[in-house]
Legacy VTK file of the C-alpha trace (Angstrom):
# vtk DataFile Version 3.0
C-alpha trace
ASCII
DATASET POLYDATA
POINTS 384 float
153.873 67.138 75.234
154.408 66.677 78.974
155.993 70.133 79.245
153.063 71.648 77.319
150.522 70.025 79.686
152.453 71.279 82.721
152.625 74.764 81.148
148.848 74.805 80.491
148.116 73.587 84.015
150.370 76.312 85.389
148.475 78.990 83.399
145.104 77.607 84.530
146.257 77.579 88.151
147.533 81.149 87.845
144.259 82.309 86.306
142.337 80.476 89.018
144.299 82.225 91.765
143.931 85.550 89.970
140.184 85.044 89.679
139.947 84.127 93.337
142.020 87.150 94.306
139.803 89.422 92.186
136.656 87.931 93.682
138.079 88.477 97.159
138.359 92.213 96.420
134.602 92.549 95.867
131.769 92.598 98.383
128.278 92.041 97.018
125.166 93.920 98.131
121.809 92.916 96.683
119.164 95.267 95.331
115.617 93.995 94.745
113.688 96.690 92.913
110.841 97.305 90.502
112.514 98.378 87.252
109.464 97.586 85.121
105.761 97.938 85.749
103.747 100.596 87.531
106.398 101.370 90.151
109.316 101.525 87.720
109.746 105.307 87.856
110.619 105.100 91.543
112.636 101.930 91.040
114.811 103.375 88.307
115.464 106.498 90.363
116.291 104.270 93.334
118.810 102.335 91.234
120.398 105.562 89.987
120.839 106.857 93.518
122.466 103.644 94.727
124.841 103.513 91.755
125.763 107.148 92.342
126.650 106.499 95.983
128.441 103.210 95.306
130.744 104.946 92.846
131.622 107.490 95.518
132.108 104.833 98.213
134.333 102.741 95.959
136.488 105.751 95.116
137.001 106.145 98.872
138.070 102.545 99.396
134.793 100.622 99.479
133.965 98.486 102.533
136.823 97.063 104.591
139.071 97.532 101.574
136.767 95.699 99.168
134.956 97.287 96.237
131.162 97.243 96.431
129.331 95.353 93.705
125.571 95.814 93.449
123.693 92.682 92.390
120.362 93.977 91.099
117.244 92.117 89.973
113.898 93.444 88.758
111.122 92.158 91.021
108.485 93.793 88.757
106.554 94.851 91.884
105.222 91.296 92.017
105.132 89.238 95.208
106.078 85.906 93.636
108.911 87.474 91.673
110.168 89.314 94.771
110.504 85.965 96.563
112.296 84.496 93.529
114.659 87.464 93.539
115.325 86.939 97.240
116.363 83.345 96.574
118.640 84.444 93.743
120.331 87.035 95.922
120.933 84.464 98.643
122.510 82.178 96.038
124.638 85.101 94.869
126.084 85.347 98.392
125.288 89.000 99.005
126.073 90.314 102.488
122.896 92.424 102.708
119.957 93.458 100.547
118.454 96.865 99.777
114.700 96.695 99.105
112.023 95.845 98.279
110.242 99.198 98.250
106.702 97.834 98.539
105.411 96.405 101.816
103.718 93.330 100.356
106.854 92.328 98.486
109.030 92.952 101.549
106.791 90.931 103.889
106.827 87.984 101.473
110.612 88.157 100.992
111.615 88.531 104.643
111.464 84.804 105.558
113.973 84.005 102.805
116.494 86.453 104.213
115.796 85.390 107.807
116.641 81.778 106.990
119.804 82.835 105.177
120.782 85.287 107.954
121.145 88.137 105.466
119.976 91.622 106.536
117.195 93.133 104.426
116.973 96.925 104.547
113.820 97.975 102.733
113.536 101.425 101.192
109.944 102.703 101.407
108.067 99.653 102.717
106.051 101.239 105.528
103.876 98.373 106.821
104.733 97.502 110.471
104.852 93.798 109.610
107.909 94.275 107.419
110.019 93.902 110.586
107.609 91.797 112.662
106.444 88.232 112.116
102.668 88.429 111.570
102.027 84.988 113.080
104.167 85.191 116.212
104.456 88.946 116.724
108.197 88.470 117.182
110.761 90.910 115.840
112.513 89.697 112.678
116.228 89.667 113.372
117.304 90.525 109.827
114.663 93.051 108.667
115.229 96.820 108.925
114.041 100.064 107.381
115.093 103.747 107.168
111.542 105.104 106.642
108.582 105.846 108.896
105.806 103.261 109.271
102.155 103.335 108.253
100.627 104.074 111.652
102.672 107.259 111.717
101.819 108.115 108.097
98.119 107.489 108.716
98.282 109.658 111.831
99.978 112.482 109.933
97.292 112.371 107.225
94.471 112.372 109.779
96.020 115.177 111.834
96.511 117.314 108.737
92.912 116.656 107.637
91.490 117.803 110.984
93.926 120.540 112.017
94.748 122.127 108.655
91.781 121.245 106.428
89.185 121.543 109.214
87.662 118.236 108.126
85.036 116.598 110.327
83.846 113.968 107.824
86.128 111.753 105.758
85.688 109.005 103.185
88.214 106.336 102.222
88.772 104.693 98.823
91.332 101.889 98.893
92.578 98.730 97.159
91.299 95.716 99.088
93.934 93.494 97.461
96.907 95.565 98.587
98.447 95.399 102.085
99.610 98.989 101.814
96.130 100.375 101.161
94.372 98.138 103.649
96.583 99.022 106.596
96.809 102.730 105.822
93.035 102.897 105.591
92.793 101.371 109.038
95.402 103.675 110.586
93.872 106.791 109.052
90.396 105.807 110.238
91.589 105.207 113.794
93.592 108.437 113.973
90.810 110.487 112.375
88.342 109.208 114.968
90.774 109.991 117.789
90.946 113.568 116.504
87.155 113.845 116.696
86.369 113.184 113.039
84.111 110.546 111.538
84.721 108.273 108.555
81.330 108.366 106.817
82.184 106.030 103.905
84.809 103.363 103.299
84.778 101.910 99.797
87.091 99.294 98.310
88.144 98.177 94.849
90.321 95.363 93.574
93.809 95.689 92.155
93.934 96.719 88.480
90.361 98.040 88.537
90.243 101.584 87.197
86.541 102.380 87.287
85.464 103.593 90.717
82.257 105.415 89.843
80.061 103.047 91.851
82.196 103.483 94.967
82.520 107.238 94.454
78.769 107.543 93.987
78.258 106.116 97.465
80.931 108.416 98.834
79.285 111.457 97.248
76.027 110.730 99.085
77.823 111.162 102.427
79.280 114.587 101.511
82.731 114.120 103.075
85.141 117.011 103.568
88.100 114.889 102.482
88.595 111.613 100.614
91.624 109.609 101.720
93.039 107.534 98.829
96.065 105.410 99.908
96.906 103.994 96.463
99.535 104.341 93.761
99.574 107.366 91.482
97.661 105.660 88.654
94.678 104.660 90.758
94.695 108.000 92.582
94.667 109.945 89.310
91.790 107.891 87.881
89.817 108.236 91.103
90.374 111.995 91.117
89.107 112.362 87.560
86.029 110.269 88.215
85.312 112.079 91.486
85.398 115.454 89.787
83.266 114.156 86.898
80.663 113.150 89.483
80.747 116.636 90.979
82.537 115.669 94.193
84.195 118.743 95.699
85.946 117.087 98.675
89.657 117.664 99.178
91.699 114.678 98.033
94.325 113.351 100.433
96.905 110.686 99.659
100.069 108.953 100.802
103.711 108.572 99.803
102.760 106.430 96.782
101.481 109.606 95.147
104.933 111.138 94.917
105.467 110.649 91.196
105.087 113.088 88.278
102.746 110.477 86.782
99.953 111.643 89.043
99.999 115.046 87.331
100.288 113.547 83.841
97.414 111.127 84.461
95.195 113.216 86.717
95.568 116.685 85.215
93.346 119.372 86.722
91.476 116.779 88.786
94.443 116.356 91.153
95.332 120.044 91.347
95.335 121.150 94.973
95.321 117.609 96.381
97.591 116.848 99.341
99.650 113.801 100.248
102.071 112.577 102.897
105.635 111.860 101.825
108.951 110.904 103.367
110.791 113.939 102.077
110.525 116.874 99.684
112.782 118.360 97.012
112.852 121.543 99.079
113.885 119.731 102.267
117.150 121.410 103.375
118.637 118.062 104.423
118.712 116.658 100.876
119.775 119.656 98.780
123.288 118.332 98.154
121.838 114.994 97.034
119.291 116.616 94.689
121.980 118.796 93.108
124.368 115.877 92.543
121.603 113.654 91.162
120.517 116.314 88.652
124.102 116.901 87.557
124.658 113.206 86.884
121.277 112.143 85.456
119.922 115.414 84.053
116.632 115.118 85.927
115.276 115.428 89.429
115.113 112.275 91.585
111.657 110.719 91.921
111.173 110.916 95.659
111.202 109.364 98.151
112.762 106.078 96.982
116.211 107.285 95.941
116.761 109.060 99.253
115.668 106.024 101.272
117.793 103.736 99.075
120.889 105.784 99.843
119.962 105.765 103.529
119.768 101.957 103.376
123.191 101.684 101.729
124.724 104.029 104.295
123.179 101.915 107.064
124.860 98.814 105.624
128.206 100.581 105.273
128.043 101.872 108.838
127.101 98.425 110.151
130.069 96.866 108.336
132.336 99.510 109.850
131.003 98.917 113.379
131.004 95.125 113.081
134.330 94.962 111.275
132.824 92.046 109.417
130.549 91.009 106.535
128.983 88.199 108.583
125.189 88.396 108.682
124.566 88.018 112.408
127.158 90.655 113.293
125.774 93.042 110.674
122.234 92.587 112.001
123.378 93.361 115.528
125.202 96.485 114.339
122.210 97.633 112.274
119.880 97.278 115.257
122.059 99.589 117.333
122.873 102.385 114.873
122.831 105.754 116.638
122.887 109.270 115.225
124.466 108.300 111.927
124.499 110.788 109.076
122.363 109.603 106.150
121.098 111.298 102.996
117.765 112.210 104.624
119.434 113.684 107.719
120.244 111.760 110.900
119.159 108.226 111.765
118.907 106.281 115.015
117.517 102.764 114.950
115.119 101.465 117.582
116.566 98.027 118.460
113.144 96.830 119.665
111.353 97.499 116.354
114.109 97.906 113.721
112.394 101.168 112.720
114.082 104.580 112.850
113.232 106.861 115.748
111.412 110.160 115.070
111.600 109.899 111.292
109.959 113.055 109.895
107.155 113.230 107.350
106.141 116.041 105.035
102.879 117.199 103.495
103.044 118.094 99.814
100.418 119.691 97.581
99.945 118.935 93.893
100.477 122.048 91.749
99.371 121.076 88.242
99.864 124.486 86.496
103.525 124.504 87.551
103.938 120.735 87.166
105.376 120.190 90.642
104.720 119.301 94.265
104.739 122.149 96.751
106.108 121.714 100.255
103.373 122.520 102.816
104.698 121.466 106.226
106.867 118.979 108.069
105.937 116.735 110.994
108.382 115.370 113.537
107.756 112.973 116.387
104.150 112.510 117.552
LINES 1 385
384 0 1 2 3 4 5 6 7 8 9 10 11 12 13 14 15 16 17 18 19 20 21 22 23 24 25 26 27 28 29 30 31 32 33 34 35 36 37 38 39 40 41 42 43 44 45 46 47 48 49 50 51 52 53 54 55 56 57 58 59 60 61 62 63 64 65 66 67 68 69 70 71 72 73 74 75 76 77 78 79 80 81 82 83 84 85 86 87 88 89 90 91 92 93 94 95 96 97 98 99 100 101 102 103 104 105 106 107 108 109 110 111 112 113 114 115 116 117 118 119 120 121 122 123 124 125 126 127 128 129 130 131 132 133 134 135 136 137 138 139 140 141 142 143 144 145 146 147 148 149 150 151 152 153 154 155 156 157 158 159 160 161 162 163 164 165 166 167 168 169 170 171 172 173 174 175 176 177 178 179 180 181 182 183 184 185 186 187 188 189 190 191 192 193 194 195 196 197 198 199 200 201 202 203 204 205 206 207 208 209 210 211 212 213 214 215 216 217 218 219 220 221 222 223 224 225 226 227 228 229 230 231 232 233 234 235 236 237 238 239 240 241 242 243 244 245 246 247 248 249 250 251 252 253 254 255 256 257 258 259 260 261 262 263 264 265 266 267 268 269 270 271 272 273 274 275 276 277 278 279 280 281 282 283 284 285 286 287 288 289 290 291 292 293 294 295 296 297 298 299 300 301 302 303 304 305 306 307 308 309 310 311 312 313 314 315 316 317 318 319 320 321 322 323 324 325 326 327 328 329 330 331 332 333 334 335 336 337 338 339 340 341 342 343 344 345 346 347 348 349 350 351 352 353 354 355 356 357 358 359 360 361 362 363 364 365 366 367 368 369 370 371 372 373 374 375 376 377 378 379 380 381 382 383
């Protein structure tokens, strides 16, 4: 009996050491993403792109000799759930986190990662306060992004409206309960005024409302040349239909949240010819290799821009680990803040250490082509 007990203990000890050795060969990176809900199309494409790149990285040796394991949770594009996910990822001892994609979710999650000293690299969260504490105005040490920010996006939209659409009068329809829409409305209005235009109507609705006829009726009275609608594809499509039903002829102009095939499915002819700002385009020369590989693996085109930005975020983490020679949070944050001219999926990236935003990140203008069921590349903007 004594020999049997010793034998069992020996096996348990061996298994324990084996488990510890196996665990030591893995490095965990978190991914907080919307896999269900209204943003799930982007989220699922984002997850696909990360998994695709992780497989390649692991085949090449992983990070510092350890295999990458993605720990992924669905935040459902909900602020409370995003914070819960952040706490789970901290408990899971990830070295860094990719996401969230949405600014409101990222802003709410950032304090959790700051306290835990775990870098958060968002994907498409464009609000300036993702990397800055709203109360103190201080830079968040552990928050980073690979995408442009809303002031730039709002400026691009306003410049395109004035210079390319010859607009002198603009109206805005936005979601008053969404940080993304509120801030973009403000930035567009400021930039449009600076270009000599005038915002003649600014109408708001509340999240989940889908009837905007009252607001659009007021907008129609002002006869704007363009209507700026910084919302998700569902709200934009409904607004477009209702605007056309009311006889509004103004050009519709949107933001990167429009970049989903859903806007064509939901909006139909009402969104044909509309324009929107995006982070990248399927015809962008810099991402052709990525688009080809994605289609070969998943049998469909990536839903831009999330998958490209997600890969950029993962590459940023990998490069920071390489530079730091460590998985320790403070060292990774310092390396991330000083990334220079690294090759990412979207092109080349240099981080501004004073803002944790990339320098001179380009933006594109796309046009909705309903008959051909696609988005057409119009032009690309660089630094402004």
